[in-house]
N, C-alpha and C positions, 0 to 999 in steps of 0.2 A: 370468335367471329372475325372474319376478315374485314378489311376496310371497305371493300366493294359491297359486301353483304350488308354491313351496317348502313351504308348510304342508301341501299335499296329499301331496307326496312324503314329507315327514317322517311323516305319519300312516300312509302305506302301509308305510314302513320299520318303524315301531313295531309295526304289526300283524304283519308278517312275522317280526320278531324275537321276538314273543310266541308264534309258532307258530300264529297264527290262520288263515293261508292266506287262503281266501276267506270264512272265518267261518262256514261251514256244517258241521254234523256229518254223519257217515255216514248216520244215520237220515233227516235232512232231504234228503240227496242221493238216497237210495233212494226217498223219497216222490215224487220228480219223475221217476221212471224211466218208460220206454215199456212197453207191454204185452208186446212181444216180447223184452224183455231177459232172456232165460234161456239159459244158466246165468249167474247173477250171482256175481262173485267176492266172497268175504267181505272184511271190513275188513283182516284180516291178510294175505290173499292179494293184495289190492289194493296194499298197501304193498310187498310183495315184487315185484310186477309193475312198479310205478313205479320201484323201484330198478334192476330189470333193464333197463327202458327207458332210464334215465339212463346206465347202463354201456354199452349198445348205441349210444346217441347219441354218446358220446365217440369211439367207433370208426367212426361213420357206418355203422352196421350195422342200420338200421331202414328200413322203408318207411312213408311217412306219407301219409294221404289216401285217399279212396275210389278215385280213378282209378288211382293208383300201385299200391295193394294189390291191386286187382282185376286189373290187368295182370300182376302177378307171380304171383298165385295161378293165373291161366290158363296161365302159362309153366311152372308146376310147382315154383316155389320153396317151400322148407320153412321153417317158423317158427311162432311163436305169434301168433295174430291177436287183438288187443284192440279191442273195440268200445265206444264210449261209449253208455251207456244213456239219456242225456238228449237225444239228437239228435232234432230235429224238422225236417221231416216224416220219418217212419220209412222212407218210400219211397226216401230217399237211399241207404240202405245195407241194406235188408232182404233183398237177394239175396245178400249176402256169407256169412251163415251156411250157406246151401244150398251155395254153392261150396266152403266149407271142409269140409263134411260129405262132399261128393262126392270130395274129394281127401284125406280123412282128416287134415285139419289141425286141431290143437286151437285152440279159440277160447273167449273169455270176455268177458262184459260188465263194464265198469267204470262206477261211478256217475256220473262227471263228465267231460265233454269238456274243461273248463277244466284240471282236474288232469292229464288225459292229455296235453294240449298242453304244459303247464308241465313235466312230467317229461321231455318230448322236447326241452326247451330252446327252446321257441317261445313267443312272446307270444300267439299265436293259438290258440284252441281247436281240437282235432283230434278227429275222430269215429272214425277207424280208424288203427291202427298195427300193423305186423307186425314182430316181433322175430326177427331171424335169428340162428342159433347162431354162436358164435365161441369160440375156445379161451381168450381172456382172461377171460371171465365164464361159462365153461362150467358151473361148479358152481351158480351162481345160476340159470342158464338151465335146467339139468336139474331143479332143485328146482321151479321154476315150471311146467315142462313136465309133471312128474309130477302136481302138484296140479291143473292145468287139465284134464289128460286123465282124472283120477279124479272130476271133478265130475259130478253126475248130470245127464243130458240129458232134456229133455221130448220126447215123441214127437208 
């Protein structure tokens, strides 16, 4: 490893240890959201959803990506659908909320696709994730499900 690369790695590790993540606050992330990103999860709910995604990832119980999530929504699979609100162009995934509403699936928008991908254990940003229920994290899943279903929807 070169000296420059070692310095960059050390700087990234220092930022992660300080809890900086990508260095942007919730308000900054919300400022970069799409116009269609409603209902938006609150900061507290976002953290709960990220934790639930991490637990589901350990058991390989998530669906990741527009193509995979769309396929399994069409097949009738149940779960919570999380959409990243900063995805551009919005045409990539603007049909998914309609599919979720037709099948009575709960869905919510999360401010950052980087954070959504990181919570799923991926280095790549992810714009859509479906969390499937499982008995190992059922309590966290039910809590998230209740909060997402009670979020106000726009007509």
